[in-house]
N, C-alpha and C positions, 0 to 999 in steps of 0.2 A: 244673786242667791247667796245666802249666808250659811255659815257653818251649821246653824240650827236647822235650816231647811234641808241641807244635804244629809244631816244625821237622821232626820225623819224619813227621807227618801230611802236611806239604807235600811232602816228598820222595816219599812214596807217591803223592800226587795226581799228581805229575809223572812217575810210573813210572820213577824213577831209583834205582839202587843207591847205597849209601853211597859206594862208590868213584867212581861217576860224578859224583855231586854234589860230592864232595870235589875232583875234578879240575876241574870247572867253577868252583869257588870258590877254587882255588889253595891248597888245604890237603891234608894227608895223610888217608888213610882213618881212621887212628887218631884224628886231631883231630876228624873228622866224627863218629865214634862217641862221643867224649867230649862233644861238644855235645849229642848226642841222649840221652845217659845222664844229663846234668845235672852231670857231673863238672867241666866247664869251661863258661864263658860265651863265646859267639861274639863276636869283635871286630868293630868297625865295618867294617873292610876286607872281612871275610868276608860281612857282611850286604849290603854294596854289591854284591859279586859275586853273591850269592845272588839279589838282586833282578833283576840282569841275566839270571840263568838262569831266571827265571819264578817264583821263590818269592815269595809274598805276605808280605813282611817286616812289614808293618803287623799282619797277623793273627798272625804268629809272636811279635811283641813284646807285643801287647795282647790277643790273643784275640778281636778284633773284626774284622768284615768290612765294608768300606765298600760302599755301594750301587753296583751294577753290576759288582762283582768276585766271582769265584768262588774259594773256597779250600777247603782240607780241612775247615775248620770248617763251612762252609755245605753242602758235599757230604755230610758225615756226617749232617746233620740232614734232608737231602732237600729243603730249601727255603731260599731266600735271605730274610734279614730285611728289614724296611723300612729306608729311609734313616735314620729317627730311631733305631731300635734298633741300627743298625750304627755309629752314631757312637761316638767314643772313650768309654771308661768314665769316669764321673764320679768324682772323688775329692773330699774335703772342700772346700766353698766354691769350687767351680768350677775347680780345678786338675785337668786331665784327662790321661789317658794318651795318648801317641803320639809324635811327630815331629821337624826342626831346619834353620835357614838363617840366615846372618848375613854380610852384606857391609857394611862401614862406609865412611863418607866418600864419596870419589869412586869407590869400587869398588862402591857400592850399586847394585843393579839390580832392577827389578821383573820382569825376564824371566829364565827359566831354560830350558834345553833339555829338552823333554819326552821322556822315554824311551818307546820303543815300547810298553812294558807299562803306560803311563799314570802313571808316577811322575816325580817331579822330584828332581834332585840337591840335597841339602841339606848344605852344609859345616858341620861342627862346629868352632868355633874354640877355640884353646887359651886360654880365658878361664875362670877359676874364681871363682865367687861364694861368699862365706862365708855359711852359714846359722848363724852363730855369731859368732866374734870379728871376722871380716872379712879379706879378702885384697885385695892391690893388683890393679887392673885392668891385667893384663900385656899384652905385645905380642900383636897379633891374628894369630896364626899358625893356619892350618887344621890341625886335629888329625885329622879324619876326615871322611868324606862318607857320609851316609845317603841312601837313595832312598825317598821317601815318596809315597803316592798324591796326585796333584794334587787329587783330590776332597776330600781332608782339609782343604786350605786353602780351597777353593771353598765347602765346606759352611758354614764360619764367616765367609766373606767376608774372609779374612786374606791380605794381600799377603806372599808369602814373603820379599821383600826387607826387610820390617819386623820379621822375627823373628830373634832372637839366641839361639843355643844356649849355655848355661852349665852348669857342673858345680857342684853344691852341695857345700859342705864344712861339717861340723858338724851338731849335732843340735837346734838351737834351734827348728826348725819341726816337730819331732816326726814323726808319721807323714804329715803333709801333704807335706813334701819331706824325704826322708831323705838322710843323708850319702852323697855320691857319685852321687846321682841327677842325670840330665841334664834340665834344665828349658828349655822354650821360652818366650821372653819376647817378647810382641808390643809393639814399640816405638810402635805407633800408639795404644795405649791407655795414657794416663798420668794419668788422673783417679781418685783414690781414690773408693770403697772397694774393697778386695780384697787379693790377695797380689801384691806388686810386687818388682822388682829395683831397688834403690836404690844410688846412689853417695853416700857420705858421707865427706868428708875423704880422697878417693882410695882408699877401700875400697868394695867391693861387698857389699851385704847383701840377703838375701831375707827380707822381713818382710810381715806383714799390716798394711796401713795403714788407719786409721780416722779420719775427720774428726770433730771434736767442736766444740761451741759455742765461738764466739769465734775460729774459724779455725785452731785448733791441730790437730796430728796426733798420734795415738798409734800407735807402732810396737809391734806385738804379735808375740810368739813363741808358736807353738802348743804348744811344750813349756812346761808350767807351771813348770818349774824356773827359767825366765828371767823377769826382771822386764820390765814394760812401760816404754817410753820415751816421754816427752812432748816433742814438738817444738813450742815456742811459735811464734806467728806471726812474731815478730822473727827467729827462727832458721831459718825455712823456706828461705831462700836458700842455706843450707849443705847442703840435701838435694835431690838431683836424682833424679827418678823416670825411670828408663830405660825401663821398660815393665811391663806386667802379665803375670804368669805365666799362660801360656795352656794349655800341655800339658807332660807330662813323659814321658820315655822309660823310665827305670828306672835301676838302679844300674850303675855302671861298675866292674868289678873288675880 
């Protein structure tokens, strides 16, 4: 089942017509129909408004229902799953589907206004990470805001203020993190091993980091077409681990 199918299910659960949901989300009926047919992908602004209208955006994006929430997915099966089975879907080596929040420097805050439907606003900043050649860490401008269930952060004990949302560019991480997928990076986790967002010479890279004997690191691309990189102990100061890749949302078209 695709995002388009789950969006349609959610609209039916809320007993709304395409025209009614479109109006609540600030789009035309034609746009709503294109989202439900899979012809177009909904933008962040639409998903934000949809969450405010009662749509379970987490279910729409991932197909998973968090504990304590009811969605078209759980309604259609007649029963709610346990908290464990409703957690976000695992992808290779612990990078999971889901969510986004980033406030840097003196703007960082551990608090966020809880929406009446149990979600938290999560700003996506205009920062692009290269999963290949690398891109500069550009100005931190908010690009979009997602609304994600507070339980998503609570389940993993993650502070939303410690999570940065970035957009991957390139194919070096293969199917683990694809080109244009949005990735959530937990800045509180900076100790290898795992998949991490790195800053190297003013470039951002998404790489699997593995510690080896002698204190060196190996940077691994999950795409076998890319060679591994050895970072010797004397060169570790040139590599900054920003945080561990926690979850991913999907591609941005």
